[in-house]
N, C-alpha and C positions, 0 to 999 in steps of 0.2 A: 483390555482393547486396546487398540493400535493410538492412541490418544489422548488417554485419562489418565493421570497420574493423581495423587493423592491429596494437593495441594492447588492445584490448575490443568485445564486441559489444553490442550494444543489447538491451534486453529493457524488461519492462513490468511491472509485480507491481499486485495489488490487493487493497487492506485492505477486507475487507465488516463491516459494522458492520450489529446488527440490534437493533432496541428491546426485542425479546425478550429477559427479563432472565432469565441464571441463577443463582438465589437462593443464599447458602449454600454454591455449591461450592468444591471445595480440590483446587488442580492440584497435578499432580506429573510434573513432566515426564521423569524417570529410567522412568517405566513409562507415558509418553503415556497419561495419565487423568484426568477430572472426576470426582471423586468428589459425588455427589449427594446432597444433604440426606435425612433420615428420612420429612420427610412429601415423598413422591412430588406429592403434587396443587400441593404450594406453591412448588416448583420456577422456574416460570417467571410471569414479568410483565413486565407493560410499562408501563418508566419509574418503577415505584411511587415513594412518596415517604421510602420504607427505601433502595429501593435507590438512593438518589441523596445519601444522607446524605455519602457519603465519593465523594471525588472518582473517576472512573474506574469507577464503580461501577454505572451508570444503561445501560449496554450491553452487548453481545457483541462478542467479536470472532472471526473461524473463524482459527484457525491450521492449521498440517498441519508431523509430523513430517515431512524428510525423512529418507533410507536412511539408516543407518552404511556404507551403500558409495557412496552419493555422493563426488565429487572436489570438489563446495563447499558449504561447510558442514553434513557430516554430520552425523544425529544430532541436529539443532537444528531448533527450531520456527519455523517463516516464513511469512508470508504467502503465498497462492498468487503464481504467477507466473514467467517463466520466457522465455527466447529469442525475439526476435520472428523471426519466419520473410517471406520472398519473397511466399509465398502471403499475409500480410495484407495489402500492401499492393497488391496486383493489382490492375487497374483492373476485371474483373467484379465486385466489392463495387458497387459503381456501379448494377448491375442490380439488386442488393437492394435499395439504400437508394433508388433509384427508384419502387419499388413505392409509399414514402409520397407520389408524388407527385414531380414535375419541381421544383416553386419549395419545399415542404416539407422534398427533399432539398438545395439549394444554402442553407434557409435554417438547415436543421443544420448542414451542412458549417461555414457560414459562422462560426457559434455556435460552433462545435469551436475553430476556430482564431482567436477575437478573440485581438488584440495578439498575433500570430504574433512580432512582431517585437522582442516583449519577451521571449521566449521562449529556454531553454535551447539549448544548440548541437544536441543530440540532434533535436530538431526543426526548429532551424532550418536547420540544414546540407544542402547540395546532393546530392542523389540522382539517378541515372542516371536519363532517362526513362521509361523502363519502372515505375518505380518512384515515380514522382513523380505522377501521376494521382488520387491520394487524398493529401488532407492529413495530413502526418505524426500530428497531432494526433488523427487520426481511426483508421490504421491500426494506433499503438499503443494506444489502446483496445480496440480489437479481438484485437490482442496480449495484452491483460489478461484479458479475458472467454472468449478461446479457451482460455490457460493454465489459469483457473478451472475450466471443463468438463475439462479434461485432466488436473486434478491433484485436484480434489473432486469434480467429477461434477455442480457448480453450473452450471445454465447460465441465463445472463443478456440472452433472448431472448423478443421479444412477437411472435404473427402480427401482420403489415403490416398487416391491416386494423384489430385495436387499438390500435396506437399512432399512426393517423393523426392521430383525434379526440383523446388527447394531447397530442401533442406541439404541436395547435393551437393546444390551449390554453394550453400550455409559453410557444410564442412570440410566438403571432398574437394573442393574448389578454391582458387586463388585469388580471388576477384575480390578487391581492395574495399567494396559494397557491400560482401558477407554482412560486414561486421555492423552495419548500419543499418539499410532499407532492408534487405532481405529479412532481416529481425522486427519486421515493423508487423503489427498483430493487424489480420484479416478479418475475421468472424465469420459464421454460417448465415445465412436465410435459405430459409426451405423457398422450393415456387409456389408453396399451399402453407400461408404463416397458420394456419391452425392444425398441422402437423407438430409444429415446434413448441405451440402454446400449450397442445395435449402432453406432451413429452415436461414439458417444465410443470403443470400441474403434480404429474407423477413424482417426479422428483422432488417436489415440493412436499410433499406426503413420507418418500422413502427418497435418502440420498442414492442408496443403491441404485435404481434406478436409469443414474446417470451413465453409468457401464452401457445400461442395457441398452441405451438409448445410440450411447456411440456405435454397439458392436452392432443393431439392427442397420441401422442408415448411415454405414458405414464412414464414419465420422472419426478424425485424430482432433485432439485437445492441443490448443497449440501452446504447449508447453515449452517449446525454445523460444517464444517471442516475451515470457516473463522474465525478468531479469532480478534478482534477489536485490535486495533494497536495505531491507534493515528488520531488527529480533527484537523485539517488545513485551517482558514479561511485567504482567501489574505490579503494583505498587501492594504492600500489606498494606490496609486501609481500614482495618476492625472490625468488629462483629458486624458492623450496621454494612457492610457490603462485604462480602467474603466470595464473588463469585470473582476468580484470577485469570486469565488465559497469558497462554506464552504463543506469539503470534510471529510469525513470519510475514514479511510484508515485502509482496514483488510489485516491479513495475511493468506497465506493459503500456508501449508507443504504438500511434496508430494514427495513418494522414487522413482520417475520415473520422465519422461520428455511427455508429451504431445505436438505435434507436433503443431507449433505456426506458423500462415502465416496470415501477413498485410493485408490490407483489399481497402488497395491502393487510400483508400480516405484521412480518419484524415492519418491512418498509413501507411508507406513508406518503415517499415524495421524492423522487428523484430530477438533479440536475447538473446542467454539463456549466462549469463557467473560468474564469481564471484565478490561477493561485492568488495572486495580486487583491480582487476583488472578494473572492470568501475570506481574505483575514480583513479586510477592508468594515466587511458586513459584521464580524468579529468584533472588531476593535466599537465601532459603531453602537452596538447591539448587546455588547458584553457577555455574550452565549455564541450559545446555535453551534459551537464545534469541540470535540473530544481533546483531551489534552496531547494524545500521538499526532491526531491531524494537524493540530497547527503547528507541532513540530515540524510534521514532515513537508506542509504548505509554506511553511519558512525555508525549507534545503531547496524548496524547489524554486525559490527564488533567486539562486545562482545560476537559474537557466535561461538563455533570452531565446531560446526555439528546441523542438522537438529534437532536432536535429544532435543541437549539443548536449543533452540529452544521455541519447542516442552514443555519444559517440566515448562519453566517460561510461558508462555503464559495460561499453565493449572493449574496453582498454584492456591493453596483455596487462596482465600480473594483477589484476584487480583483486584486492584483497575482498574476503569472505565476510560475512555482514557478524558482528558481532551482539553479542545477548548485550540489548539495556535493561538494566533493573534502576527505575529512577529512588534515589533514597529521599526520604523527606528530609528538611532542614528548615531551622528556625531561627531567627535572629534578629537582633530588638525590633525590628519594621518593618520584616517583609517574611515570608512562609517563602522557601527557597524549594526546586529538587535539584537534588544533585546527581549526576550523568557516572560513568566511569570516562577516566581520562580526567577528572578533576580532578583536581590533588587536594581535597578534602574530601570523594568518594571514600568510603568503608573500604579499609584493605583486602577485608573476607567480609561481606555484606551478609546478612543474615536473611536469608530468601523465605523463610517462615515467618520468621516475628519482628523483623526489623523495627526498632526504636525511632521517633523523630531523633537526627540533631541536634544537639540546642546549642545557641553560639551567642555568648551574651556580647556583642558588638553588633553594628549599624552594617546594611549591605556595602556602603562604601567602604568602610572600617575593611570591612571580610575581603572585598576586591580587593583591597590597596594591597592588602597584607597576602594575599593567594590569588595571582594573576592567571593560573593556568588553569580557565577557566571552561566547563562543558556543563551552567546549572544556568536554571530559570528559576524566575522569580515572579510569585505573584502580586500583581499591581492593581487594584481597586478592578478587584473581579478578572483583571488579565493576567496572563501567563506571559514572560517575554523572556529571549535568549539572551543568553553571556557564552559566545564562543569562542576561545583564547587557542586551544590548544590545536598541533596537526592533525586534520583526518587521517585514517589509513588509507593504504592507495586505492585510488580510483572511489571515494568518496568524501563528500562537501556535509560540510555542518551548518545550521541552519545560520540564514543571512543576515547577522547581526545588524547589519547600518541600513536594509534595505525592508528589514521588519521595522526598525524604528522610523523610520521615513514615512511607513503608512500610518503607523503610531500616531506620531504628532500630527499627519495630513488628516484623520479622523479628529483628533482633541482641538486642533485648530477651530473644524464646524463643528463642533459642539455648544 
């Protein structure tokens, strides 16, 4: 199989970001709601000065609440995503992308696979010939788009005819805007919504139907709008939870919002909200978000707008995402997760049976003795980041100060 290994499965996740900001919202994870302000006419604006006053308020992020019956992260709010299927790697996708023209298809695939030798193992590893026709960078983007369609009803695709001119500007043109506005996601809406609903039902039953839909409706997945963001390998958690995933995260930015609707299967609720409000709800309720979501939302606090985020992701010489395998550490007063780059991170972590690292000192003593930090500590049911290292080129770590400010603000209101 294309994405099934002995100890984990490979998957893809989509962080969908919109510059259409929900103003004055109050997120409640327990109820899976976003309370809108009383003035309905003013709750949606595009990156206003008021929205950008505080970090993480200049754009919205799409979150989906997982079913309480789910075996993985039940009842938590996550970004849409899921396991890769054999059909995501099918050579028949070439027929979809060649509708852009043979030269454009090659240029697109080459751009997606730039610096492939520096990519994480899930991208560079050998696959059987039947799953090697498409570059892994293309296949996992298809996976992320398909999963967003299945779980949220959001279809990031365009008619082939409408994609050719845009891609010509993006890859062949010399316009300065090519790296930013041209790489915004658009999405697809059919004149008959029932057509897309029927296809979504088919894709939910059989992932291979996503390819059939694109062929029949002459659509091309907007893989060029998905920017590689991070790669998470589920930590060793013992026998109580042996479901593990090697997941690549992509970010797609939009200047509008597509209507998101849960599938009432894996996902039971969809909501759009700014990162700051999502983290505030997590700190108030001490639940509601998975660990990678907490971390990634903390990284998004570095940006005032979608434009700032796109500028970073489009920067020349940007490094490929490294694999992050959190290693559990235990000191005298806190539980930690150590991340690559931290001076306490094992030189050769055991991806199969890594045991927690024990420290016979307090967190304060540990931080003082080891100042190069890429770690998180678990404080009264809440994860908080400690990040002092230099991030790879074109990447950012969690905004530690912004997270602490949100945490203290919520704590003062309890």
